[in-house]
N, C-alpha and C positions, 0 to 999 in steps of 0.2 A: 576920284579926285586928284584932276593934273595939276591943281595947284598947288596940293599939298605933295606932291610928288615930286614937283619942281623944286617946291622949298625943304623939301629933303636931300634930293639931287645938291643943292645950291649948299648947303650942310657939311654936305661930305666933301663938296670939291674945299670948302674953308678948311676941314680937318687935314685934308690931303696937303694942301700950302702951309700950315703950320707945320704940321710933321716934317715934310721937307724943310721946312726953314730952318727947325729947329736941329734936324739932322745934320746938314750940310754946315749950319754954323758950328755946331761940335766938330764937324772934320777939319773942316778951316781953321778952327783954334788949334786943334791936336796937331798938325801939321806945322802952324807956324811956332808951336812947341816943342817942335822936333820930330814928330809923327808917332810917338811911342813907340814899343817894342814889343816881341814876343806877339801875344795873340792879342795885343791892345794896339800894335801897330795899323795906322792909315796907310793900305796899300790897293792897287788893283787886285780884283778877286783872280784866283788863278780860276784854269780850266773846270777842274775838277768840281769848285765852288760855283760856277757858272752851270756845270750842269746839272748839279744836285738842285740848285735852284730851279732850271727849266724843267726837271721829270718830276718833281715835288708838286711844283704848283699844276702844271699839265694834267696831273693824275688829281689833283685836288679839285681843278674845276669840274671835272668829269664825277666824282664822289668821293674819293678813295680819301682825303684827307690830307694834308701834308705835314702836319706838325710831328707824329708819331715817327714816319719813316724817316724823316729829316733828321731827329734826334738819334734814331739809330744809327745813320749812316755816320753820324758826326761824332759820337762814343765810338762805333767800331774801329772805323779809321783813325782814331784822338786826330781829327781836323780842328776842334773847338774846345777846350776846358771846359768839364762838366757844370763849373759854377755859371758861365756864359752862355750857356744854350739857352734859356730863355731867353734872355734879353736878345740874342742875338736871334732867334726866332720872329721877335714880336718886331724887333724892329724891319729885319731886312724883309719880311712876310709882307708888310703894311700893303706896300705897293702894290703887289701882285693882288691882293684880296681886296681895296679898292676897287681895282679892276673888276673883280668878280662881284662885286656888289652893285656896281653899275649897272651890269649887264641882266644879274637875277633882278633886282627891283624891276626892272625895267620889262622883263617879260611877263613875270609871274604875278600877279597882282592879289596880295595879302590887301585886308585892309589897313588903310595907313594910321591910325588911330592905333591898332592895335601894334603893327611894326613899331613906329616910333617909340612909344611905352617901354617895347620889349628890349630895344635898342639902348634906348637910357638905362634900364635896368643892367646891362651889360655891359655900359663904360663907368655906370658905380660901381659895381664889381670890378672891373681891370683898375682901375683906380687904389681901389683898396687892395687888391691882389698884387700889384707891381710894388706898391709902398711895401708891403712885407716881403716878397718875396729876394727886393733890391737888398733887403738887408741880413738875409740869411746868410749862414757859412755853409760852406762848400759841401760838407756832411750833408747836411740836411734838405740841399737842393738834389744829391744823388739820390737821397731816400724819395723825394717825392717825385722825383720824373722816374724811378725805376717803377713807381707803383702806378706811374700814368701812364708809363708801356704797358704795363699787363691790365691795367681797364683796357687799353685802346684794342690789345690782344682780343679782348674777351669780346668786345665792340665788332671787330673784325669778323670775327667766328661765328656771331648772331646773325648779320648779316648775310656772310657765306650759307647756315643753315638756316636761312628764311625766319629768325627768330623774333624779328623786329614788332610790333604791335603794328596793326594794318591802318589805323588809324581812321579819319572819316572824311569828309568832305567842306567841312568849314572854313573862313577864308579870314576870319576875325575871334576874338574872343572877349567876355565881361563876364562881369562877377563874379566868383569863385572861381573859376578857370581861370580868369582874366592873372587874378592873384598871385593864382600857383604858378602860372607861367612867369609873371616879373621875378617869384622868387627864384625859381630854378635859373632864370638866364642872368638873375644878378649873380649866382654859385657861378655858372659856367663863363660869365665875365672874368671873374676870378679864378679861377683854374685856367684859362685860357694864358693867364701868365707866369705860370709852372709850366706851358710847355702842353697843356691838355689838349689837343684839339676838340671845335665842338661841333662835328659835321654828326658823326653817330647820337652822340648825347642830344642835340637839339631836334635830331631825326625823333628822338623817340620821347623826346618832350611833348613835341606838337602834333606827334600822335596818340598819344595817351590822354593828351586834352580834347580830340575828335577833331583834329585840324588833318586836312589834306596834307600828305607826309611833301609834295612838293612845296608846300610854305616853309617848310625849314631851309629852303635856300635863300630866298631875300632876308628871313631872321636872322638865318646864321650870317650870312657874309654881309648882312647891313651891320648886324653888332659887331661881329671882329673889325669892319672896317671901319668904326668908330672907335670901337674899345683900343685897336691896336695903335694908332696913333697918341692917343693918353698914355698908353704903357710905357709907349717910348719915350715920353717928357720925364717919366720914373728911370729906365734903362740908360738910355743917352747921358742924363746928367748927373747918373752915377758912375759911367762908364762900366755898365755890367753888361757888356756884349764885345762881339768879336767884329772889330769893322770890316775887314776882307770877306770873310764868309756872310757878313750880311748884306753886302753889296752884290755880292755873288747870289743870294737870293732874289733881290731888287730886279737886277740887271737880266738874270736869266729867266723868271719867272713871269714878268709880265709879257712877254710875247709869247710865253707859254699858255697864257691864261686864254689870250685870243684866237691861237692857233686851236684850242679846245672848246672853246665857246664856239667858234663861228666857222669851222672848218671838219674837225674830228667830230664834235656833237656827243657822240656816243662809242661805247667801246664795251665786249663781253672783257668784265671785270674782277670775275669769280677767281680763275687762276692769280692774277696779281695782288689777291687779296691774300690769297695762300700762301702768297712768297712771303709778303709782306708781315703776314703772321710770325711767320720762322723767324725772322729777320730781328721785328719788335720783341721778340720772347726774348731770344737772345740778348739783345741790347739791355733788355729789362736786368736781366741777371746779371749780365756784367757789371752795369752800374749800382745795383744793390751791393755787389761784391765789394765794389771800390767802397761804397760808403762803409761796408763791415771792417776792410782795413784799413780805412781812415778811422773807425774807432776803435780798433786793438792797436794801433800805433802808438799812443801814447802809455797805454799799459805796459808796453814791451821796450821803450824807452828806458826805463830805469836798470831792467835786466841787462841790455844790451852796454849800458855804460860799465 
């Protein structure tokens, strides 16, 4: 269905333009107001922030995923306040993800009705999820991201041990399978706004539904490419992200996607996943420990006084 694919690409272009227009307008408004301060300051990304954007999106394109590794680095190096990490990921990684979606939707043929409905379900989930996450206090976000990182570590372990379901050969869904797929993608869209990457869960979902595991790429990338701009409207509007690191993800990520997709194409990633598992688990416990200390602080205050 070349016509339907063209419509999807046109819609994706419109979402990309909306995302860029809203973000650029917000950055300009902040600069006119003085540029902000601390983590909210509008500034050029540092070298380490550009490097994080490049490396995380390079491996995301090859199938590692970017959210859990980026969250881990931000936490362990204390580059972004915990409560701003989900917004920074969604705002900063939107542009590289749009590039990935354009590539994978073009080269992997999933039935357009199935793809469009799965994307719509994810977008609706993201709009709901971003509204919830942007109103959460710091401790709730720390607990949520700590659990998300541990879940990501489990998915990486399953991948290395070959425990993912094998899947089938279908490139379309219908009936009850389509309904389950839509519900699943709605939930994944909501969880994306908390910083839970969609690659491994999407792979499991489409495989359990009897689809070709390769179908996870256009479904996942397409869903993320549409839902992240939608989530950005919430995160940018409520100033729940760090502008400098987010710019680093975007500016470092787009060339990395093109390099990985068109030049490198594939790498032996098992050793990389083992390293990521160690880093992600360390970050998960650090995040949960921060939440524990935050919960204990009010109780300790009277005794200190």
